[in-house]
N, C-alpha and C positions, 0 to 999 in steps of 0.2 A: 294572580292574574298572570298571565302567556305577555311576555313581550314582543311588543312590534315589531322591535327586529330577528323575530325567528319566526314569523306569519311568512309563507309563502302565500304571495298574490294570488294564484290560482286555487289555493286552498279557501278562499275567502267568499262568500255570495255577493252576486255580482251588484247588486245595492248596494253596497261597502267597500268593494273594490278603492274606489276613487278617495275615497277616507285616509287608507291605508298604504296606498301607491305614493299618497302627497308626501306622507310623514318616509316613506322606508327611499322614494327617489328624489323628492321634493318639489313645489308647485310647476316645473317648466316641461314636467315629464306626463303631464297628464293633456288631452284632448280638451277642445270645446266644451265635447258632451259630459265630461267627466267633473271641468267644471262648473258646469251649471248644474250638474246631479248633486254635487257638495250643497250647493244653496236651497236643492228643494227638497235634500234630506230624503224624501223614500218614491216611489212611483206607484203602483197603482195593483190589483192583484196580479194582471194578468202583464204588465209589463217592468221591468226593475227602471231606476232611478235615470240611470244612463240611458234606455231604450227610448223614455219617454224626453229625455233633453235630443237624442237626435232624431224625433220625429220634429221637435220644436225647431230643430237648427234647420233641417229640412225643407219645412215652410218655406222660410225666410231664405234658402239658397245659401245657407253657412255664409252668413252675411253679418256680424256682428252690430254692425251700424244701423243694419232694419232693426234685429233685436232689441237696441235702445228706443227706435221707435214704438215700439208695442207698448200698447197699454194695459193696465192690469185688466181692464175688461177683455181686452184682445185675449191674451195669456189667458186667461180664464177659460175660452172655450175650448183650450187644451183641456182633454179628458184627464184627470189626474191632478190638476194643477188648480188651485182653489185661492181664496184670496191671499191669505198667508206666504203660499211658494212664490201667487205673481208678485207680491208687493219686494221679498228678497230679492227677487230677479233684477226689478226696477231700480232696489238703493243699490245694488252691487253696481248696476252700468251705471247710477248716476255718479257712484264713485269714482269708478275709472274715468269717465269723462273732467271729474273737477280734479281730478289725480293729474291730466294732460293740460288742463288751466294753468297748473300753477306751478309746472314743471322750469326749471328757472331758465331765464333767457344766460344766453351765452356772456358771459361776461368781457368786457372790450379788454382790449390788449394796449400797451401803452408803446408806443414807438418812437416816436418825438414829441415834444414840446405843442407842436399844434394839438396832437389826441389830447393833452392836459386841458389844454383851452376847450376845442370842442366838449370833450367832459365835462364840466365844470358852466359851462354856458345857461345851464338851468338852474343851477342854485346863483350863479352871480349875476346877471344880464341885470340890468336897468337898477342895482342893487343902490340906493342910497348912502347907505353904511359902509363900513369893511367890516369886513369876515375874514377868517382864516381858518381853513380846511386844511386837512390832510389826506392825501390817497395813500392807501394802503395797497402795495402791492406782495403777489407772489414770487416764488422764485423765478414764473417764466413773464413775469411783469404785466400779471393779467389784473386789474381791479378786484381787491378783495372787497372794498368799505370804502365810502368817502364818510371822512367824519369830521361833524363841525365841529373845532376848538371855542372859540370866540367868536362877538362880536360890540361892535364899537362904534364911536362917532365917524364924523364927516370926515378925520385925519388922521387915526389910527385907530389901533384896538389890541387889549393886551393878553398876550399870549403866554400861558403858562408850560413851562417846556415839561412837566412832570406828564402834565395831561397828555400830550403829543406820545410818546414814550409808553404810556401804560395803556392807550389802544393799541399801536404798534403790538406790543406783546402780549394784548388780551385775543386780538387775531391771527396773532402767528405771523404776522407782514415778516417777509423778508426782505422788504426795503419802501421807500417813503418818498414822498412828495410832497412838497410844502406849497400851498395855492393860496396868497390873499389879494382882493379887488383895490383898487386905489378907484373911488369915486369918484375924484376928481378929472378920470381919465389920465393923470401924467402917468408914464409909466418907468420912470427914473427911480430906481430903487433908494431911501431914502437911507442916509446914516445907520439909523435902527434896522430897516431891512436888514442892508447888509450886517452888522452887529448880529443880529438875530440867527441871522443861516450859516456865520461860522460859530458861533455857541454850537445850534443845536448839528451841525455838521459832526464836530470834535465829540458831543455826547452821544451819536449814533455810531459813532467809529467805535467808541468804551464796548458797547452794546452790541455790537456786529450789525445793525440796524441801518444802513449805508441812507446819506440822502441823496436821491440821484437828482433833484431839483429842487428850484423854486421858482414858481410862477406868481408873476404878479400881475393880475387879470384888470382887463379894462373894456368898457363896450365895444373898443375898436378896433383892439388889438391889445398885445400882451407883451413882456418881458421874461425871457426866461436865465435866470442865473447861470445853467447847464450850456447855452447855445452860445453865452456871450465868456465862458471860460472864466466863471468867480465860483464853479463847483466841480 
């Protein structure tokens, strides 16, 4: 069997060139017509798959958005495009559309305590009981993930430090922010809040996972340990 790397593209039959070109030079080297030719596989006795693809593209002014709006019946009007080939084109374009729809939204970057408060509103606003969250950050302070650590009652929640650092290590976080809410609206940290923060800061230093802030959330405001010089 001949090795693909030893084949010159110019020596290949035209209808086979796009596949080999993709193998030799990569997907970005192919034209739109060549990519469509790979989808349809073959042309007609009179023209190659590439030529047939060029005719399709010419009919829609080389506008791929117009191509995506063609139905299977529209595509079958082109000589050489049967139902199976039309389905391949429609399916490929639908995958492209879904891929675009699923592209990740740019992750927010934390620059101050207000950013943290705004970030957590969707989770903590109007909550009748206490919740404790961990915000995992990248080296550039972009949010990697919000992790729900525990749920408690109206007066407190139990926090397991092992879960906090397990999550941080699992997601390769570079730093952490602690967040919990006070359903009562009282923004003053409790003695337990202060002691917990001190304990977690100490553990974080040993693991090279600095805790940048601990924010107490209430519907009408927040308290930041960092802003108050407690971290």
